C-alpha positions as CSV (number, residue, x, y, z in Angstrom):
1,M,86.5,108.6,73.7
2,K,87.3,106.4,70.7
3,E,88.3,102.8,71.2
4,T,92.0,102.7,72.2
5,R,94.5,99.9,71.7
6,I,97.3,99.9,74.3
7,C,100.4,97.9,74.5
8,I,102.2,97.5,77.8
9,I,105.8,96.4,77.4
10,G,106.7,94.9,80.8
11,G,103.1,93.7,81.0
12,G,104.0,91.1,83.5
13,S,104.9,93.7,86.1
14,R,103.1,93.3,89.5
15,L,103.3,97.1,90.1
16,W,103.0,99.5,87.1
17,A,100.9,97.2,84.9
18,I,98.5,96.4,87.6
19,Q,98.2,100.1,88.7
20,F,97.6,101.2,85.1
21,L,94.8,98.6,84.6
22,K,93.2,99.8,87.9
23,D,93.4,103.4,86.6
24,L,91.8,102.3,83.3
25,A,89.0,100.7,85.3
26,Y,88.5,103.9,87.3
27,N,88.2,106.1,84.2
28,R,85.0,104.9,82.6
29,N,85.4,107.1,79.5
30,T,88.0,104.6,78.2
31,H,87.5,101.3,76.3
32,G,89.4,99.1,73.8
33,T,92.1,96.5,74.1
34,V,95.2,96.1,76.3
35,V,98.0,93.9,75.0
36,L,100.5,92.7,77.6
37,H,104.0,92.0,76.3
38,D,106.7,90.7,78.6
39,I,109.9,88.7,78.2
40,D,108.4,86.5,80.8
41,H,105.2,85.5,78.9
42,N,103.8,83.5,81.9
43,A,104.0,86.7,84.0
44,A,102.0,88.5,81.3
45,M,99.5,85.7,81.2
46,N,99.1,85.9,84.9
47,N,98.4,89.6,84.6
48,V,95.7,88.9,82.0
49,A,93.8,87.0,84.7
50,V,94.4,89.8,87.2
51,G,93.4,92.4,84.7
52,K,90.1,90.7,84.0
53,E,89.4,90.5,87.7
54,I,90.2,94.2,88.1
55,F,87.4,95.1,85.5
56,H,85.1,92.5,87.1
57,V,85.4,93.9,90.7
58,N,85.0,97.5,89.4
59,D,81.8,96.7,87.4
60,S,83.6,97.5,84.2
61,E,83.5,94.1,82.4
62,G,83.5,94.4,78.6
63,R,85.2,97.8,78.4
64,F,88.6,96.3,77.7
65,D,89.8,93.1,76.1
66,I,93.0,92.1,77.9
67,I,95.4,89.8,76.0
68,A,99.0,88.7,76.2
69,E,101.4,88.5,73.2
70,D,104.9,87.3,73.4
71,N,106.0,88.6,69.9
72,L,106.8,92.3,70.3
73,E,105.9,93.3,66.7
74,K,102.6,91.5,66.9
75,A,101.9,93.2,70.3
76,L,102.5,96.6,68.7
77,E,100.2,96.1,65.7
78,G,97.5,98.9,65.6
79,V,98.3,100.4,68.9
80,D,97.6,104.0,69.8
81,L,99.6,104.0,73.0
82,V,102.7,102.1,74.2
83,I,103.6,102.0,77.9
84,I,107.1,100.8,78.8
85,S,107.8,99.7,82.3
86,I,110.5,97.0,82.4
87,E,113.1,95.6,84.8
88,P,116.2,95.2,82.6
89,G,117.7,91.9,83.7
90,N,116.9,89.8,86.7
91,I,117.3,91.0,90.3
92,E,120.8,89.6,90.6
93,C,122.0,92.3,88.2
94,R,121.2,94.8,90.9
95,K,123.7,93.1,93.1
96,G,126.5,94.3,90.8
97,D,124.9,97.8,90.7
98,L,124.7,98.2,94.4
99,L,127.0,95.9,96.4
100,L,130.2,96.2,94.4
101,P,130.4,100.0,94.7
102,E,129.7,99.7,98.4
103,E,132.8,97.4,98.7
104,Y,134.8,100.3,97.4
105,G,133.2,102.8,99.8
106,I,130.7,104.3,97.3
107,K,127.3,104.4,98.8
108,Q,124.1,104.8,96.7
109,S,120.7,105.4,98.2
110,V,118.8,104.1,95.1
111,G,121.4,103.3,92.3
112,D,119.0,103.3,89.4
113,T,119.5,106.8,87.9
114,T,123.0,108.1,88.6
115,G,126.2,106.9,90.2
116,P,128.0,103.7,89.2
117,G,124.8,101.7,89.6
118,G,122.8,104.0,87.4
119,I,125.3,103.9,84.7
120,M,125.4,100.1,84.7
121,R,121.7,99.8,84.8
122,A,121.6,102.1,81.7
123,R,124.1,99.8,80.0
124,R,121.6,96.9,80.5
125,A,118.4,98.9,79.7
126,L,119.3,101.0,76.7
127,P,119.8,98.2,74.2
128,F,116.2,97.1,75.0
129,F,115.0,100.7,74.3
130,F,116.9,100.9,71.0
131,G,115.0,97.8,70.0
132,F,111.7,99.0,71.3
133,A,112.0,102.2,69.3
134,Q,113.0,100.4,66.1
135,A,110.0,98.1,66.5
136,I,107.7,101.0,67.1
137,K,109.1,102.8,64.0
138,K,108.4,99.7,61.9
139,V,105.0,98.7,63.2
140,C,103.2,101.8,64.8
141,P,105.2,104.9,64.1
142,N,102.4,107.2,65.0
143,A,101.7,105.7,68.5
144,W,102.4,107.7,71.6
145,V,104.9,106.2,74.0
146,I,105.1,106.7,77.8
147,N,108.2,105.5,79.5
148,Y,108.2,104.7,83.3
149,T,111.6,102.8,83.4
150,N,114.7,104.1,85.1
151,P,117.1,105.6,84.4
152,M,114.2,107.7,83.1
153,T,116.3,110.3,81.2
154,L,118.5,107.8,79.4
155,C,115.8,105.3,78.6
156,T,113.7,108.1,77.0
157,A,116.8,109.4,75.2
158,A,117.4,106.0,73.8
159,L,114.0,105.9,72.2
160,Y,114.8,109.2,70.4
161,K,118.3,108.0,69.5
162,A,117.0,105.0,67.6
163,F,113.8,106.7,66.2
164,P,114.2,110.5,66.3
165,E,110.6,111.1,65.2
166,I,109.1,109.0,67.9
167,K,106.3,110.6,70.0
168,A,107.5,109.7,73.4
169,L,107.7,111.1,76.9
170,G,109.0,110.0,80.3
171,C,106.5,110.0,83.2
172,C,107.7,110.2,86.8
173,H,105.8,110.9,90.0
174,E,108.6,112.4,92.1
175,V,107.4,116.0,91.5
176,F,104.0,114.9,92.7
177,H,105.5,114.0,96.1
178,T,107.0,117.5,96.3
179,E,103.6,119.0,95.5
180,T,102.1,116.9,98.2
181,F,104.8,118.1,100.7
182,I,104.0,121.7,99.8
183,A,100.3,121.1,100.1
184,E,100.8,119.8,103.6
185,K,102.7,123.0,104.5
186,V,99.9,125.1,103.0
187,S,97.5,123.4,105.5
188,E,99.8,124.4,108.3
189,W,100.4,127.9,107.1
190,F,96.9,128.9,106.2
191,N,94.9,126.6,108.7
192,V,93.0,124.9,105.9
193,S,92.5,121.2,105.0
194,V,95.3,119.8,103.0
195,P,94.6,120.8,99.4
196,D,95.0,118.3,96.5
197,R,98.5,118.4,95.3
198,R,97.2,119.4,91.8
199,E,96.2,122.8,93.4
200,I,99.9,123.5,94.0
201,K,101.4,125.1,90.9
202,V,105.2,124.7,90.7
203,D,107.7,125.9,88.2
204,I,110.2,123.1,87.6
205,T,113.5,122.7,85.7
206,G,116.2,120.1,85.4
207,V,116.6,116.4,84.6
208,N,114.6,113.5,86.1
209,H,115.3,112.9,89.8
210,F,117.5,116.0,89.8
211,T,114.6,118.4,89.2
212,W,114.2,121.8,90.9
213,V,111.4,124.1,91.9
214,T,112.0,127.7,91.1
215,G,108.4,128.9,92.0
216,A,105.3,127.7,93.8
217,T,101.8,129.1,94.2
218,W,98.5,128.1,95.7
219,N,95.3,129.9,94.9
220,G,97.5,132.6,93.4
221,I,99.5,133.1,96.6
222,D,103.3,133.0,96.1
223,L,104.6,130.3,98.5
224,M,108.3,130.7,97.9
225,P,108.9,133.2,100.7
226,R,107.4,130.8,103.2
227,I,109.4,127.8,101.7
228,R,112.6,129.9,101.8
229,A,112.0,130.8,105.4
230,L,111.5,127.1,106.2
231,A,114.8,126.3,104.4
232,E,116.6,129.0,106.4
233,D,115.2,127.9,109.8
234,K,117.8,126.1,111.8
235,D,115.0,124.0,113.4
236,T,114.3,122.5,110.0
237,Y,117.6,120.6,110.3
238,K,117.3,118.9,113.6
239,D,119.1,115.5,113.6
240,L,116.8,112.8,112.4
241,T,119.2,109.9,113.1
242,E,116.8,108.1,115.4
243,V,114.0,108.5,112.9
244,A,116.2,107.0,110.2
245,K,117.2,104.1,112.5
246,K,113.5,103.4,113.1
247,R,112.8,103.4,109.4
248,V,115.6,100.8,108.9
249,E,113.9,98.6,111.5
250,E,110.5,99.1,109.9
251,K,111.8,98.8,106.3
252,K,110.4,102.2,105.4
253,W,113.0,102.8,102.7
254,F,111.0,105.3,100.7
255,D,110.0,107.8,103.4
256,S,111.2,111.4,102.8
257,D,111.0,114.5,105.0
258,H,112.3,116.7,102.1
259,I,115.1,118.0,104.4
260,I,117.7,117.5,101.7
261,A,115.4,119.2,99.2
262,L,115.2,122.2,101.6
263,S,118.9,122.2,102.3
264,L,119.5,122.5,98.5
265,L,117.2,125.6,98.5
266,R,119.2,127.0,101.5
267,D,122.6,126.4,99.9
268,F,122.0,126.7,96.1
269,G,118.8,128.8,95.7
270,A,116.2,126.3,94.4
271,L,114.1,123.6,96.1
272,G,114.9,120.0,95.2
273,A,111.8,118.5,93.4
274,A,112.4,114.8,94.0
275,G,112.5,112.6,97.1
276,D,115.6,113.0,99.2
277,R,116.9,109.5,98.5
278,H,117.1,110.5,94.8
279,L,118.5,114.0,95.3
280,S,121.2,112.8,97.6
281,E,122.9,110.7,94.8
282,F,123.6,113.8,92.7
283,V,125.3,115.8,95.4
284,P,128.1,113.6,96.9
285,F,128.5,115.2,100.4
286,Y,125.2,113.7,101.5
287,L,126.4,110.1,100.9
288,T,129.7,110.1,102.7
289,S,128.3,107.6,105.2
290,D,125.1,106.2,106.4
291,E,125.4,108.2,109.5
292,E,125.6,111.4,107.5
293,L,122.5,110.4,105.4
294,W,120.6,109.5,108.6
295,K,120.9,113.0,109.9
296,Y,118.4,113.9,107.1
297,G,116.1,111.0,108.0
298,V,117.1,109.2,104.7
299,V,117.9,105.5,104.5
300,R,119.4,103.5,101.7
301,T,117.3,100.8,100.1
302,P,119.4,97.6,100.6
303,Y,120.0,94.9,98.0
304,W,118.7,92.1,100.2
305,W,115.3,93.8,100.6
306,R,115.1,94.2,96.8
307,V,115.5,90.5,96.5
308,E,112.8,89.8,99.1
309,E,110.5,92.3,97.4
310,D,111.1,90.7,94.0
311,K,110.1,87.3,95.3
312,R,107.1,88.8,97.2
313,K,105.7,90.5,94.1
314,K,106.1,87.4,91.9
315,A,104.3,85.3,94.4
316,K,101.6,87.8,95.2
317,V,97.9,86.9,95.0
318,F,95.7,90.0,94.9
319,S,92.6,90.2,97.1
320,E,89.4,91.7,95.7
321,E,89.8,94.7,97.9
322,E,93.3,95.4,96.5
323,L,91.9,95.4,93.0
324,K,89.3,98.0,93.7
325,A,90.1,101.2,91.7
326,T,90.3,104.6,93.3
327,L,91.6,107.9,92.1
328,S,95.4,107.3,92.1
329,D,98.3,109.8,92.0
330,E,99.6,108.3,88.7
331,E,98.8,110.1,85.5
332,G,99.3,107.5,82.7
333,V,95.6,107.2,81.9
334,D,95.2,111.0,82.2
335,I,98.0,111.5,79.7
336,M,96.4,108.9,77.4
337,C,93.0,110.6,77.6
338,S,94.6,114.0,76.9
339,L,96.5,112.7,73.9
340,M,93.3,111.2,72.6
341,G,91.6,114.6,72.8
342,E,89.4,114.3,75.9
343,R,91.1,117.1,77.9
344,T,94.2,119.3,78.3
345,L,96.6,118.2,81.0
346,Y,99.2,120.5,82.6
347,T,101.9,118.4,84.2
348,N,105.6,117.6,84.4
349,I,107.1,115.8,81.4
350,N,110.4,114.4,80.3
351,R,110.9,115.4,76.7
352,P,113.7,116.5,74.3
353,N,114.7,120.1,75.0
354,E,113.2,122.4,72.4
355,G,114.4,125.5,74.4
356,Q,112.2,125.0,77.5
357,I,115.5,124.6,79.5
358,S,117.7,127.4,78.4
359,Y,121.0,126.2,80.0
360,L,121.1,122.8,78.4
361,P,121.6,121.8,74.7
362,K,118.6,121.3,72.5
363,G,117.7,117.6,72.1
364,R,118.7,116.5,75.6
365,I,115.9,114.9,77.6
366,V,114.9,117.4,80.3
367,E,112.1,117.6,82.8
368,S,109.8,120.7,82.8
369,N,106.1,121.4,82.8
370,G,104.0,121.2,79.7
371,Y,100.6,121.0,78.2
372,I,99.3,117.6,76.9
373,S,96.3,117.8,74.6
374,N,94.9,116.1,71.4
375,N,97.9,114.4,69.7
376,S,100.2,117.1,71.1
377,I,102.7,117.9,73.8
378,R,103.7,121.6,74.3
379,P,106.5,122.1,76.8
380,I,106.6,125.3,78.8
381,V,109.7,127.5,79.1
382,A,111.1,127.0,82.6
383,K,112.5,129.8,84.7
384,D,116.3,129.6,85.0
385,P,117.5,128.4,88.4
386,P,120.5,130.0,90.0
387,L,123.9,129.5,88.3
388,A,125.0,127.0,90.9
389,V,122.0,124.8,90.1
390,Q,122.6,125.2,86.3
391,N,126.2,124.0,86.7
392,M,125.2,120.9,88.7
393,V,122.4,120.0,86.2
394,R,124.6,120.6,83.2
395,R,127.3,118.2,84.6
396,V,124.7,115.5,85.2
397,S,123.2,116.0,81.7
398,D,126.6,115.9,80.1
399,I,127.4,112.6,81.8
400,Q,124.1,111.2,80.7
401,E,124.9,112.2,77.1
402,M,128.3,110.5,77.3
403,T,126.6,107.4,78.7
404,L,124.0,107.4,75.8
405,E,126.7,107.8,73.1
406,A,128.9,105.1,74.7
407,I,126.1,102.5,74.8
408,W,124.8,103.4,71.3
409,N,128.3,103.0,69.9
410,N,129.4,100.1,72.2
411,D,132.3,102.3,73.3
412,E,133.6,101.0,76.5
413,K,136.3,103.7,76.8
414,L,133.7,106.5,76.6
415,L,131.5,104.6,79.2
416,F,134.5,104.5,81.6
417,A,134.9,108.3,81.0
418,A,131.3,108.8,82.1
419,F,131.8,106.5,85.0
420,L,134.9,108.5,86.2
421,S,133.0,111.8,85.7
422,D,130.0,110.9,87.9
423,P,129.6,113.0,91.1
424,L,129.7,109.8,93.3
425,M,133.0,108.7,91.9
426,T,135.6,109.4,94.6
427,L,138.1,106.7,93.9
428,N,141.5,107.1,92.2
429,R,141.7,106.2,88.6
430,D,143.1,102.7,89.1
431,K,140.6,101.7,91.7
432,A,137.8,103.2,89.6
433,K,138.9,101.0,86.6
434,E,139.0,98.0,88.8
435,L,135.5,98.6,90.0
436,F,134.3,99.4,86.5
437,D,135.7,96.2,85.1
438,K,134.0,94.1,87.9
439,M,130.7,95.9,87.4
440,L,130.8,95.3,83.6
441,I,130.6,91.6,84.4
442,A,128.4,91.5,87.5
443,S,125.9,94.1,86.3
444,A,125.5,92.7,82.7
445,Y,122.2,91.6,81.4
446,R,121.1,88.1,81.9
447,V,117.6,86.5,81.9
């Protein structure tokens, strides 16, 4: 593969940037330069040292030069690939996203994609993405761009809003977890070792974090009858309250038994294709109380833990063992290699709708499968889900479009209309406006 120049915006990250560098070290066909750009230049400089150590411990020294650049346009010069993974604003902004709605009785399990918290996070993030797109247009218009930042759909849409010809996609691993869940069921059903999740072929449709499986196969065997039987089995829905309480004690905020995903299949005709904590935020009856959510084994990620985790990540010193590269479940480097012509990759992608999702307007950012190959992404037409699912997804997509237009035009009135329209908004108009006004201040961007 030819020498590749990569810019990571959010290069000071102690999660995505480090994992991407480990994946680069694992894939020995790659070589070139990685430029780390971050609003916190010291964090980017720290990751330069970590990155060099990654290539050292994996016997890959010399394959990549790793540098930090605090000027965005200079960081983008000559790049083939741009990775965007940022936290828009400091951790205190999340206090407004999460705790203020809770004071008004609105519970959010994640608060980064939908709900009041997701809308306010978008309000912080999208101006950054408008700026990134304009800089890419000026400096490296032919570069490919992979976005990891939430809200995934809106951040990716913002890139296209500011630079319609940009070559960008959103990358999310939630569908991977669903494939892994189905692979584990395959092991039970057919008495075989758990297959690699890549052996599970799923048809998907929807928008990020509200994605749906309409078909699934393994070795050519249709798995949907078995998955539907599981969804219809009353034993599937045994009360998991005690499991949830234990997860709270053990701080296992991200565990998912896919029970909400299965209940969506039971009630609406398609399997949820994201973790239960994400899916629950789009369908309000799951989040009426913690006790209701706990029945499905799902726990909300608390703000206080996010603060602790932010401090832990910033202070973390990586051991040599932690920096050793193994085959990961992330696909950023696989996508890069495919775009550079090494292979063709079939995977889920977040891209503008060209007709692959029939029930949503063209141009909207949607999640479906597609082929990624040499300088090309070709989305696959998704099977239509049942009408009930189409209606729910359409509502979510419409609210996202309202949010995008409101932030692009600095239209506070339209943003409030989106806020009122969200599935989690159960307040009367005056209380909603009171919350909205408070969140505009508390959730606003600050360094």
